[in-house]
Structures are given as C-alpha cells and as structure tokens.
mmCIF entry with sequence, helices, sheets and N, C-alpha, C, O atoms, coordinates in Angstrom:
data_MODEL
# 
_entry.id   MODEL 
# 
_entity.id                         1 
_entity.type                       polymer 
_entity.pdbx_number_of_molecules   1 
# 
_entity_poly.entity_id                      1 
_entity_poly.type                           'polypeptide(L)' 
_entity_poly.nstd_linkage                   no 
_entity_poly.nstd_monomer                   no 
_entity_poly.pdbx_seq_one_letter_code       MRRRNQLVALKDGESWVQGIDEVKTLVKNFFAHNFAEDWRTRPNLE 
_entity_poly.pdbx_seq_one_letter_code_can   MRRRNQLVALKDGESWVQGIDEVKTLVKNFFAHNFAEDWRTRPNLE 
_entity_poly.pdbx_strand_id                 A 
# 
loop_
_entity_poly_seq.entity_id 
_entity_poly_seq.num 
_entity_poly_seq.mon_id 
_entity_poly_seq.hetero 
1 1  MET n 
1 2  ARG n 
1 3  ARG n 
1 4  ARG n 
1 5  ASN n 
1 6  GLN n 
1 7  LEU n 
1 8  VAL n 
1 9  ALA n 
1 10 LEU n 
1 11 LYS n 
1 12 ASP n 
1 13 GLY n 
1 14 GLU n 
1 15 SER n 
1 16 TRP n 
1 17 VAL n 
1 18 GLN n 
1 19 GLY n 
1 20 ILE n 
1 21 ASP n 
1 22 GLU n 
1 23 VAL n 
1 24 LYS n 
1 25 THR n 
1 26 LEU n 
1 27 VAL n 
1 28 LYS n 
1 29 ASN n 
1 30 PHE n 
1 31 PHE n 
1 32 ALA n 
1 33 HIS n 
1 34 ASN n 
1 35 PHE n 
1 36 ALA n 
1 37 GLU n 
1 38 ASP n 
1 39 TRP n 
1 40 ARG n 
1 41 THR n 
1 42 ARG n 
1 43 PRO n 
1 44 ASN n 
1 45 LEU n 
1 46 GLU n 
# 
_struct_asym.id          A 
_struct_asym.entity_id   1 
# 
loop_
_struct_conf.conf_type_id 
_struct_conf.id 
_struct_conf.pdbx_PDB_helix_id 
_struct_conf.beg_label_comp_id 
_struct_conf.beg_label_asym_id 
_struct_conf.beg_label_seq_id 
_struct_conf.pdbx_beg_PDB_ins_code 
_struct_conf.end_label_comp_id 
_struct_conf.end_label_asym_id 
_struct_conf.end_label_seq_id 
_struct_conf.pdbx_end_PDB_ins_code 
_struct_conf.beg_auth_comp_id 
_struct_conf.beg_auth_asym_id 
_struct_conf.beg_auth_seq_id 
_struct_conf.end_auth_comp_id 
_struct_conf.end_auth_asym_id 
_struct_conf.end_auth_seq_id 
_struct_conf.pdbx_PDB_helix_class 
_struct_conf.details 
_struct_conf.pdbx_PDB_helix_length 
HELX_P HELX_P1 AA1 ILE A 20 ? ASN A 34 ? ILE A 20 ASN A 34 1 ? 15 
HELX_P HELX_P2 AA2 TRP A 39 ? THR A 41 ? TRP A 39 THR A 41 5 ? 3  
# 
_struct_conf_type.id          HELX_P 
_struct_conf_type.criteria    ? 
_struct_conf_type.reference   ? 
# 
_struct_sheet.id               AA1 
_struct_sheet.type             ? 
_struct_sheet.number_strands   2 
_struct_sheet.details          ? 
# 
_struct_sheet_order.sheet_id     AA1 
_struct_sheet_order.range_id_1   1 
_struct_sheet_order.range_id_2   2 
_struct_sheet_order.offset       ? 
_struct_sheet_order.sense        anti-parallel 
# 
loop_
_struct_sheet_range.sheet_id 
_struct_sheet_range.id 
_struct_sheet_range.beg_label_comp_id 
_struct_sheet_range.beg_label_asym_id 
_struct_sheet_range.beg_label_seq_id 
_struct_sheet_range.pdbx_beg_PDB_ins_code 
_struct_sheet_range.end_label_comp_id 
_struct_sheet_range.end_label_asym_id 
_struct_sheet_range.end_label_seq_id 
_struct_sheet_range.pdbx_end_PDB_ins_code 
_struct_sheet_range.beg_auth_comp_id 
_struct_sheet_range.beg_auth_asym_id 
_struct_sheet_range.beg_auth_seq_id 
_struct_sheet_range.end_auth_comp_id 
_struct_sheet_range.end_auth_asym_id 
_struct_sheet_range.end_auth_seq_id 
AA1 1 ALA A 9  ? ASP A 12 ? ALA A 9  ASP A 12 
AA1 2 SER A 15 ? GLN A 18 ? SER A 15 GLN A 18 
# 
loop_
_atom_site.group_PDB 
_atom_site.id 
_atom_site.type_symbol 
_atom_site.label_atom_id 
_atom_site.label_alt_id 
_atom_site.label_comp_id 
_atom_site.label_asym_id 
_atom_site.label_entity_id 
_atom_site.label_seq_id 
_atom_site.pdbx_PDB_ins_code 
_atom_site.Cartn_x 
_atom_site.Cartn_y 
_atom_site.Cartn_z 
_atom_site.occupancy 
_atom_site.B_iso_or_equiv 
_atom_site.pdbx_formal_charge 
_atom_site.auth_seq_id 
_atom_site.auth_comp_id 
_atom_site.auth_asym_id 
_atom_site.auth_atom_id 
_atom_site.pdbx_PDB_model_num 
ATOM 1   N N  . MET A 1 1  ? 28.027  -0.017  -15.188 1.00 0.00 ? 1  MET A N  1 
ATOM 2   C CA . MET A 1 1  ? 26.623  0.322   -15.318 1.00 0.00 ? 1  MET A CA 1 
ATOM 3   C C  . MET A 1 1  ? 25.940  0.166   -13.956 1.00 0.00 ? 1  MET A C  1 
ATOM 4   O O  . MET A 1 1  ? 26.178  -0.809  -13.242 1.00 0.00 ? 1  MET A O  1 
ATOM 5   N N  . ARG A 1 2  ? 25.112  1.112   -13.613 1.00 0.00 ? 2  ARG A N  1 
ATOM 6   C CA . ARG A 1 2  ? 24.405  1.108   -12.328 1.00 0.00 ? 2  ARG A CA 1 
ATOM 7   C C  . ARG A 1 2  ? 23.164  0.225   -12.420 1.00 0.00 ? 2  ARG A C  1 
ATOM 8   O O  . ARG A 1 2  ? 22.389  0.305   -13.373 1.00 0.00 ? 2  ARG A O  1 
ATOM 9   N N  . ARG A 1 3  ? 22.997  -0.616  -11.407 1.00 0.00 ? 3  ARG A N  1 
ATOM 10  C CA . ARG A 1 3  ? 21.798  -1.463  -11.353 1.00 0.00 ? 3  ARG A CA 1 
ATOM 11  C C  . ARG A 1 3  ? 20.700  -0.732  -10.604 1.00 0.00 ? 3  ARG A C  1 
ATOM 12  O O  . ARG A 1 3  ? 20.980  0.037   -9.685  1.00 0.00 ? 3  ARG A O  1 
ATOM 13  N N  . ARG A 1 4  ? 19.470  -0.963  -10.984 1.00 0.00 ? 4  ARG A N  1 
ATOM 14  C CA . ARG A 1 4  ? 18.315  -0.345  -10.336 1.00 0.00 ? 4  ARG A CA 1 
ATOM 15  C C  . ARG A 1 4  ? 17.389  -1.427  -9.816  1.00 0.00 ? 4  ARG A C  1 
ATOM 16  O O  . ARG A 1 4  ? 17.288  -2.514  -10.385 1.00 0.00 ? 4  ARG A O  1 
ATOM 17  N N  . ASN A 1 5  ? 16.717  -1.103  -8.724  1.00 0.00 ? 5  ASN A N  1 
ATOM 18  C CA . ASN A 1 5  ? 15.715  -2.012  -8.186  1.00 0.00 ? 5  ASN A CA 1 
ATOM 19  C C  . ASN A 1 5  ? 14.427  -1.848  -8.976  1.00 0.00 ? 5  ASN A C  1 
ATOM 20  O O  . ASN A 1 5  ? 14.058  -0.743  -9.372  1.00 0.00 ? 5  ASN A O  1 
ATOM 21  N N  . GLN A 1 6  ? 13.748  -2.973  -9.197  1.00 0.00 ? 6  GLN A N  1 
ATOM 22  C CA . GLN A 1 6  ? 12.494  -2.927  -9.935  1.00 0.00 ? 6  GLN A CA 1 
ATOM 23  C C  . GLN A 1 6  ? 11.474  -3.840  -9.283  1.00 0.00 ? 6  GLN A C  1 
ATOM 24  O O  . GLN A 1 6  ? 11.811  -4.922  -8.802  1.00 0.00 ? 6  GLN A O  1 
ATOM 25  N N  . LEU A 1 7  ? 10.231  -3.400  -9.271  1.00 0.00 ? 7  LEU A N  1 
ATOM 26  C CA . LEU A 1 7  ? 9.106   -4.243  -8.889  1.00 0.00 ? 7  LEU A CA 1 
ATOM 27  C C  . LEU A 1 7  ? 8.309   -4.498  -10.153 1.00 0.00 ? 7  LEU A C  1 
ATOM 28  O O  . LEU A 1 7  ? 7.666   -3.591  -10.682 1.00 0.00 ? 7  LEU A O  1 
ATOM 29  N N  . VAL A 1 8  ? 8.349   -5.712  -10.632 1.00 0.00 ? 8  VAL A N  1 
ATOM 30  C CA . VAL A 1 8  ? 7.636   -6.039  -11.862 1.00 0.00 ? 8  VAL A CA 1 
ATOM 31  C C  . VAL A 1 8  ? 6.201   -6.436  -11.551 1.00 0.00 ? 8  VAL A C  1 
ATOM 32  O O  . VAL A 1 8  ? 5.280   -6.078  -12.285 1.00 0.00 ? 8  VAL A O  1 
ATOM 33  N N  . ALA A 1 9  ? 6.008   -7.190  -10.444 1.00 0.00 ? 9  ALA A N  1 
ATOM 34  C CA . ALA A 1 9  ? 4.672   -7.646  -10.066 1.00 0.00 ? 9  ALA A CA 1 
ATOM 35  C C  . ALA A 1 9  ? 4.635   -7.896  -8.564  1.00 0.00 ? 9  ALA A C  1 
ATOM 36  O O  . ALA A 1 9  ? 5.665   -8.150  -7.939  1.00 0.00 ? 9  ALA A O  1 
ATOM 37  N N  . LEU A 1 10 ? 3.429   -7.821  -7.989  1.00 0.00 ? 10 LEU A N  1 
ATOM 38  C CA . LEU A 1 10 ? 3.200   -8.137  -6.583  1.00 0.00 ? 10 LEU A CA 1 
ATOM 39  C C  . LEU A 1 10 ? 2.025   -9.089  -6.491  1.00 0.00 ? 10 LEU A C  1 
ATOM 40  O O  . LEU A 1 10 ? 1.101   -9.030  -7.302  1.00 0.00 ? 10 LEU A O  1 
ATOM 41  N N  . LYS A 1 11 ? 2.061   -9.969  -5.497  1.00 0.00 ? 11 LYS A N  1 
ATOM 42  C CA . LYS A 1 11 ? 0.964   -10.904 -5.303  1.00 0.00 ? 11 LYS A CA 1 
ATOM 43  C C  . LYS A 1 11 ? -0.023  -10.309 -4.307  1.00 0.00 ? 11 LYS A C  1 
ATOM 44  O O  . LYS A 1 11 ? 0.353   -9.934  -3.196  1.00 0.00 ? 11 LYS A O  1 
ATOM 45  N N  . ASP A 1 12 ? -1.279  -10.227 -4.710  1.00 0.00 ? 12 ASP A N  1 
ATOM 46  C CA . ASP A 1 12 ? -2.354  -9.697  -3.878  1.00 0.00 ? 12 ASP A CA 1 
ATOM 47  C C  . ASP A 1 12 ? -3.358  -10.821 -3.657  1.00 0.00 ? 12 ASP A C  1 
ATOM 48  O O  . ASP A 1 12 ? -4.237  -11.058 -4.486  1.00 0.00 ? 12 ASP A O  1 
ATOM 49  N N  . GLY A 1 13 ? -3.215  -11.506 -2.531  1.00 0.00 ? 13 GLY A N  1 
ATOM 50  C CA . GLY A 1 13 ? -4.080  -12.661 -2.282  1.00 0.00 ? 13 GLY A CA 1 
ATOM 51  C C  . GLY A 1 13 ? -3.693  -13.803 -3.197  1.00 0.00 ? 13 GLY A C  1 
ATOM 52  O O  . GLY A 1 13 ? -2.581  -14.324 -3.114  1.00 0.00 ? 13 GLY A O  1 
ATOM 53  N N  . GLU A 1 14 ? -4.597  -14.188 -4.060  1.00 0.00 ? 14 GLU A N  1 
ATOM 54  C CA . GLU A 1 14 ? -4.335  -15.289 -4.996  1.00 0.00 ? 14 GLU A CA 1 
ATOM 55  C C  . GLU A 1 14 ? -3.944  -14.799 -6.390  1.00 0.00 ? 14 GLU A C  1 
ATOM 56  O O  . GLU A 1 14 ? -3.573  -15.611 -7.238  1.00 0.00 ? 14 GLU A O  1 
ATOM 57  N N  . SER A 1 15 ? -4.017  -13.505 -6.643  1.00 0.00 ? 15 SER A N  1 
ATOM 58  C CA . SER A 1 15 ? -3.731  -12.995 -7.986  1.00 0.00 ? 15 SER A CA 1 
ATOM 59  C C  . SER A 1 15 ? -2.469  -12.133 -7.985  1.00 0.00 ? 15 SER A C  1 
ATOM 60  O O  . SER A 1 15 ? -2.064  -11.594 -6.955  1.00 0.00 ? 15 SER A O  1 
ATOM 61  N N  . TRP A 1 16 ? -1.867  -12.020 -9.150  1.00 0.00 ? 16 TRP A N  1 
ATOM 62  C CA . TRP A 1 16 ? -0.687  -11.186 -9.333  1.00 0.00 ? 16 TRP A CA 1 
ATOM 63  C C  . TRP A 1 16 ? -1.100  -9.848  -9.921  1.00 0.00 ? 16 TRP A C  1 
ATOM 64  O O  . TRP A 1 16 ? -1.942  -9.789  -10.817 1.00 0.00 ? 16 TRP A O  1 
ATOM 65  N N  . VAL A 1 17 ? -0.506  -8.776  -9.416  1.00 0.00 ? 17 VAL A N  1 
ATOM 66  C CA . VAL A 1 17 ? -0.761  -7.428  -9.915  1.00 0.00 ? 17 VAL A CA 1 
ATOM 67  C C  . VAL A 1 17 ? 0.468   -7.012  -10.711 1.00 0.00 ? 17 VAL A C  1 
ATOM 68  O O  . VAL A 1 17 ? 1.583   -7.019  -10.190 1.00 0.00 ? 17 VAL A O  1 
ATOM 69  N N  . GLN A 1 18 ? 0.263   -6.650  -11.976 1.00 0.00 ? 18 GLN A N  1 
ATOM 70  C CA . GLN A 1 18 ? 1.361   -6.248  -12.846 1.00 0.00 ? 18 GLN A CA 1 
ATOM 71  C C  . GLN A 1 18 ? 1.070   -4.878  -13.433 1.00 0.00 ? 18 GLN A C  1 
ATOM 72  O O  . GLN A 1 18 ? -0.085  -4.465  -13.535 1.00 0.00 ? 18 GLN A O  1 
ATOM 73  N N  . GLY A 1 19 ? 2.109   -4.191  -13.809 1.00 0.00 ? 19 GLY A N  1 
ATOM 74  C CA . GLY A 1 19 ? 1.961   -2.870  -14.412 1.00 0.00 ? 19 GLY A CA 1 
ATOM 75  C C  . GLY A 1 19 ? 2.286   -1.786  -13.398 1.00 0.00 ? 19 GLY A C  1 
ATOM 76  O O  . GLY A 1 19 ? 2.042   -1.944  -12.201 1.00 0.00 ? 19 GLY A O  1 
ATOM 77  N N  . ILE A 1 20 ? 2.830   -0.701  -13.883 1.00 0.00 ? 20 ILE A N  1 
ATOM 78  C CA . ILE A 1 20 ? 3.291   0.372   -13.003 1.00 0.00 ? 20 ILE A CA 1 
ATOM 79  C C  . ILE A 1 20 ? 2.147   0.970   -12.198 1.00 0.00 ? 20 ILE A C  1 
ATOM 80  O O  . ILE A 1 20 ? 2.242   1.077   -10.975 1.00 0.00 ? 20 ILE A O  1 
ATOM 81  N N  . ASP A 1 21 ? 1.074   1.359   -12.864 1.00 0.00 ? 21 ASP A N  1 
ATOM 82  C CA . ASP A 1 21 ? -0.034  2.012   -12.166 1.00 0.00 ? 21 ASP A CA 1 
ATOM 83  C C  . ASP A 1 21 ? -0.724  1.074   -11.185 1.00 0.00 ? 21 ASP A C  1 
ATOM 84  O O  . ASP A 1 21 ? -1.103  1.496   -10.092 1.00 0.00 ? 21 ASP A O  1 
ATOM 85  N N  . GLU A 1 22 ? -0.893  -0.189  -11.559 1.00 0.00 ? 22 GLU A N  1 
ATOM 86  C CA . GLU A 1 22 ? -1.553  -1.152  -10.683 1.00 0.00 ? 22 GLU A CA 1 
ATOM 87  C C  . GLU A 1 22 ? -0.725  -1.433  -9.434  1.00 0.00 ? 22 GLU A C  1 
ATOM 88  O O  . GLU A 1 22 ? -1.275  -1.524  -8.337  1.00 0.00 ? 22 GLU A O  1 
ATOM 89  N N  . VAL A 1 23 ? 0.601   -1.574  -9.589  1.00 0.00 ? 23 VAL A N  1 
ATOM 90  C CA . VAL A 1 23 ? 1.483   -1.824  -8.443  1.00 0.00 ? 23 VAL A CA 1 
ATOM 91  C C  . VAL A 1 23 ? 1.502   -0.595  -7.530  1.00 0.00 ? 23 VAL A C  1 
ATOM 92  O O  . VAL A 1 23 ? 1.457   -0.740  -6.308  1.00 0.00 ? 23 VAL A O  1 
ATOM 93  N N  . LYS A 1 24 ? 1.568   0.605   -8.099  1.00 0.00 ? 24 LYS A N  1 
ATOM 94  C CA . LYS A 1 24 ? 1.547   1.830   -7.290  1.00 0.00 ? 24 LYS A CA 1 
ATOM 95  C C  . LYS A 1 24 ? 0.265   1.929   -6.480  1.00 0.00 ? 24 LYS A C  1 
ATOM 96  O O  . LYS A 1 24 ? 0.299   2.277   -5.300  1.00 0.00 ? 24 LYS A O  1 
ATOM 97  N N  . THR A 1 25 ? -0.870  1.625   -7.109  1.00 0.00 ? 25 THR A N  1 
ATOM 98  C CA . THR A 1 25 ? -2.156  1.690   -6.418  1.00 0.00 ? 25 THR A CA 1 
ATOM 99  C C  . THR A 1 25 ? -2.221  0.669   -5.295  1.00 0.00 ? 25 THR A C  1 
ATOM 100 O O  . THR A 1 25 ? -2.706  0.982   -4.208  1.00 0.00 ? 25 THR A O  1 
ATOM 101 N N  . LEU A 1 26 ? -1.742  -0.541  -5.535  1.00 0.00 ? 26 LEU A N  1 
ATOM 102 C CA . LEU A 1 26 ? -1.744  -1.585  -4.512  1.00 0.00 ? 26 LEU A CA 1 
ATOM 103 C C  . LEU A 1 26 ? -0.890  -1.175  -3.315  1.00 0.00 ? 26 LEU A C  1 
ATOM 104 O O  . LEU A 1 26 ? -1.320  -1.339  -2.173  1.00 0.00 ? 26 LEU A O  1 
ATOM 105 N N  . VAL A 1 27 ? 0.303   -0.649  -3.553  1.00 0.00 ? 27 VAL A N  1 
ATOM 106 C CA . VAL A 1 27 ? 1.202   -0.234  -2.473  1.00 0.00 ? 27 VAL A CA 1 
ATOM 107 C C  . VAL A 1 27 ? 0.601   0.940   -1.704  1.00 0.00 ? 27 VAL A C  1 
ATOM 108 O O  . VAL A 1 27 ? 0.647   0.961   -0.474  1.00 0.00 ? 27 VAL A O  1 
ATOM 109 N N  . LYS A 1 28 ? 0.040   1.914   -2.412  1.00 0.00 ? 28 LYS A N  1 
ATOM 110 C CA . LYS A 1 28 ? -0.586  3.074   -1.760  1.00 0.00 ? 28 LYS A CA 1 
ATOM 111 C C  . LYS A 1 28 ? -1.736  2.639   -0.864  1.00 0.00 ? 28 LYS A C  1 
ATOM 112 O O  . LYS A 1 28 ? -1.839  3.097   0.273   1.00 0.00 ? 28 LYS A O  1 
ATOM 113 N N  . ASN A 1 29 ? -2.596  1.767   -1.357  1.00 0.00 ? 29 ASN A N  1 
ATOM 114 C CA . ASN A 1 29 ? -3.733  1.299   -0.564  1.00 0.00 ? 29 ASN A CA 1 
ATOM 115 C C  . ASN A 1 29 ? -3.279  0.478   0.636   1.00 0.00 ? 29 ASN A C  1 
ATOM 116 O O  . ASN A 1 29 ? -3.896  0.553   1.699   1.00 0.00 ? 29 ASN A O  1 
ATOM 117 N N  . PHE A 1 30 ? -2.211  -0.304  0.486   1.00 0.00 ? 30 PHE A N  1 
ATOM 118 C CA . PHE A 1 30 ? -1.681  -1.101  1.585   1.00 0.00 ? 30 PHE A CA 1 
ATOM 119 C C  . PHE A 1 30 ? -1.249  -0.199  2.739   1.00 0.00 ? 30 PHE A C  1 
ATOM 120 O O  . PHE A 1 30 ? -1.628  -0.427  3.888   1.00 0.00 ? 30 PHE A O  1 
ATOM 121 N N  . PHE A 1 31 ? -0.452  0.830   2.427   1.00 0.00 ? 31 PHE A N  1 
ATOM 122 C CA . PHE A 1 31 ? 0.037   1.710   3.483   1.00 0.00 ? 31 PHE A CA 1 
ATOM 123 C C  . PHE A 1 31 ? -1.066  2.615   4.029   1.00 0.00 ? 31 PHE A C  1 
ATOM 124 O O  . PHE A 1 31 ? -1.074  2.910   5.224   1.00 0.00 ? 31 PHE A O  1 
ATOM 125 N N  . ALA A 1 32 ? -1.988  3.057   3.190   1.00 0.00 ? 32 ALA A N  1 
ATOM 126 C CA . ALA A 1 32 ? -3.102  3.880   3.666   1.00 0.00 ? 32 ALA A CA 1 
ATOM 127 C C  . ALA A 1 32 ? -3.955  3.094   4.652   1.00 0.00 ? 32 ALA A C  1 
ATOM 128 O O  . ALA A 1 32 ? -4.421  3.647   5.649   1.00 0.00 ? 32 ALA A O  1 
ATOM 129 N N  . HIS A 1 33 ? -4.159  1.820   4.385   1.00 0.00 ? 33 HIS A N  1 
ATOM 130 C CA . HIS A 1 33 ? -4.958  0.980   5.285   1.00 0.00 ? 33 HIS A CA 1 
ATOM 131 C C  . HIS A 1 33 ? -4.217  0.729   6.597   1.00 0.00 ? 33 HIS A C  1 
ATOM 132 O O  . HIS A 1 33 ? -4.833  0.756   7.662   1.00 0.00 ? 33 HIS A O  1 
ATOM 133 N N  . ASN A 1 34 ? -2.918  0.488   6.540   1.00 0.00 ? 34 ASN A N  1 
ATOM 134 C CA . ASN A 1 34 ? -2.148  0.168   7.742   1.00 0.00 ? 34 ASN A CA 1 
ATOM 135 C C  . ASN A 1 34 ? -1.904  1.373   8.642   1.00 0.00 ? 34 ASN A C  1 
ATOM 136 O O  . ASN A 1 34 ? -1.732  1.207   9.850   1.00 0.00 ? 34 ASN A O  1 
ATOM 137 N N  . PHE A 1 35 ? -1.885  2.576   8.088   1.00 0.00 ? 35 PHE A N  1 
ATOM 138 C CA . PHE A 1 35 ? -1.593  3.755   8.887   1.00 0.00 ? 35 PHE A CA 1 
ATOM 139 C C  . PHE A 1 35 ? -2.807  4.650   9.102   1.00 0.00 ? 35 PHE A C  1 
ATOM 140 O O  . PHE A 1 35 ? -2.657  5.784   9.556   1.00 0.00 ? 35 PHE A O  1 
ATOM 141 N N  . ALA A 1 36 ? -3.994  4.171   8.789   1.00 0.00 ? 36 ALA A N  1 
ATOM 142 C CA . ALA A 1 36 ? -5.212  4.953   9.014   1.00 0.00 ? 36 ALA A CA 1 
ATOM 143 C C  . ALA A 1 36 ? -5.528  4.961   10.505  1.00 0.00 ? 36 ALA A C  1 
ATOM 144 O O  . ALA A 1 36 ? -5.383  3.945   11.185  1.00 0.00 ? 36 ALA A O  1 
ATOM 145 N N  . GLU A 1 37 ? -5.961  6.115   11.006  1.00 0.00 ? 37 GLU A N  1 
ATOM 146 C CA . GLU A 1 37 ? -6.313  6.238   12.418  1.00 0.00 ? 37 GLU A CA 1 
ATOM 147 C C  . GLU A 1 37 ? -7.825  6.155   12.578  1.00 0.00 ? 37 GLU A C  1 
ATOM 148 O O  . GLU A 1 37 ? -8.580  6.690   11.766  1.00 0.00 ? 37 GLU A O  1 
ATOM 149 N N  . ASP A 1 38 ? -8.247  5.487   13.619  1.00 0.00 ? 38 ASP A N  1 
ATOM 150 C CA . ASP A 1 38 ? -9.658  5.409   13.946  1.00 0.00 ? 38 ASP A CA 1 
ATOM 151 C C  . ASP A 1 38 ? -9.953  6.497   14.970  1.00 0.00 ? 38 ASP A C  1 
ATOM 152 O O  . ASP A 1 38 ? -9.617  6.354   16.145  1.00 0.00 ? 38 ASP A O  1 
ATOM 153 N N  . TRP A 1 39 ? -10.578 7.579   14.532  1.00 0.00 ? 39 TRP A N  1 
ATOM 154 C CA . TRP A 1 39 ? -10.809 8.737   15.393  1.00 0.00 ? 39 TRP A CA 1 
ATOM 155 C C  . TRP A 1 39 ? -11.886 8.493   16.437  1.00 0.00 ? 39 TRP A C  1 
ATOM 156 O O  . TRP A 1 39 ? -11.981 9.263   17.393  1.00 0.00 ? 39 TRP A O  1 
ATOM 157 N N  . ARG A 1 40 ? -12.696 7.461   16.296  1.00 0.00 ? 40 ARG A N  1 
ATOM 158 C CA . ARG A 1 40 ? -13.754 7.200   17.268  1.00 0.00 ? 40 ARG A CA 1 
ATOM 159 C C  . ARG A 1 40 ? -13.202 6.759   18.615  1.00 0.00 ? 40 ARG A C  1 
ATOM 160 O O  . ARG A 1 40 ? -13.889 6.900   19.627  1.00 0.00 ? 40 ARG A O  1 
ATOM 161 N N  . THR A 1 41 ? -11.983 6.231   18.662  1.00 0.00 ? 41 THR A N  1 
ATOM 162 C CA . THR A 1 41 ? -11.437 5.715   19.913  1.00 0.00 ? 41 THR A CA 1 
ATOM 163 C C  . THR A 1 41 ? -10.619 6.753   20.685  1.00 0.00 ? 41 THR A C  1 
ATOM 164 O O  . THR A 1 41 ? -10.078 6.439   21.745  1.00 0.00 ? 41 THR A O  1 
ATOM 165 N N  . ARG A 1 42 ? -10.521 7.961   20.181  1.00 0.00 ? 42 ARG A N  1 
ATOM 166 C CA . ARG A 1 42 ? -9.747  8.991   20.881  1.00 0.00 ? 42 ARG A CA 1 
ATOM 167 C C  . ARG A 1 42 ? -10.551 9.559   22.042  1.00 0.00 ? 42 ARG A C  1 
ATOM 168 O O  . ARG A 1 42 ? -11.768 9.710   21.932  1.00 0.00 ? 42 ARG A O  1 
ATOM 169 N N  . PRO A 1 43 ? -9.894  9.874   23.148  1.00 0.00 ? 43 PRO A N  1 
ATOM 170 C CA . PRO A 1 43 ? -10.612 10.442  24.298  1.00 0.00 ? 43 PRO A CA 1 
ATOM 171 C C  . PRO A 1 43 ? -11.045 11.884  24.030  1.00 0.00 ? 43 PRO A C  1 
ATOM 172 O O  . PRO A 1 43 ? -10.415 12.607  23.259  1.00 0.00 ? 43 PRO A O  1 
ATOM 173 N N  . ASN A 1 44 ? -12.122 12.277  24.678  1.00 0.00 ? 44 ASN A N  1 
ATOM 174 C CA . ASN A 1 44 ? -12.627 13.650  24.571  1.00 0.00 ? 44 ASN A CA 1 
ATOM 175 C C  . ASN A 1 44 ? -12.198 14.445  25.795  1.00 0.00 ? 44 ASN A C  1 
ATOM 176 O O  . ASN A 1 44 ? -12.162 13.916  26.906  1.00 0.00 ? 44 ASN A O  1 
ATOM 177 N N  . LEU A 1 45 ? -11.877 15.705  25.590  1.00 0.00 ? 45 LEU A N  1 
ATOM 178 C CA . LEU A 1 45 ? -11.554 16.603  26.698  1.00 0.00 ? 45 LEU A CA 1 
ATOM 179 C C  . LEU A 1 45 ? -12.760 17.507  26.927  1.00 0.00 ? 45 LEU A C  1 
ATOM 180 O O  . LEU A 1 45 ? -12.880 18.573  26.322  1.00 0.00 ? 45 LEU A O  1 
ATOM 181 N N  . GLU A 1 46 ? -13.635 17.070  27.798  1.00 0.00 ? 46 GLU A N  1 
ATOM 182 C CA . GLU A 1 46 ? -14.849 17.848  28.071  1.00 0.00 ? 46 GLU A CA 1 
ATOM 183 C C  . GLU A 1 46 ? -14.841 18.397  29.466  1.00 0.00 ? 46 GLU A C  1 
ATOM 184 O O  . GLU A 1 46 ? -15.785 19.077  29.868  1.00 0.00 ? 46 GLU A O  1 
# 
C-alpha cells in the first residue's frame, strides 16, 4: 500500500488551523505575503 503525505493541522501563532480549506488558505496567504513585490522601490527610466 502506498503511503501519502498529509497535513492535518498547522500552527498559526498561538492557535492551530485545522481543516482542508483553512490550511490551504493559510499556506496560500503565507506564500503570497513572502513573494509579494513592492513596486514603489523600483527605479524609473525617465
């Protein structure tokens, strides 16, 4: 029988996040925040 990896819960600060949709949302927001670009700091070609 093939084993599968599972994420049952993740800790977010002091609380635990459980459930498929809640864990997906937490992971999506984590990566969106870490890979967001701040466009105000880009140089202008004038």
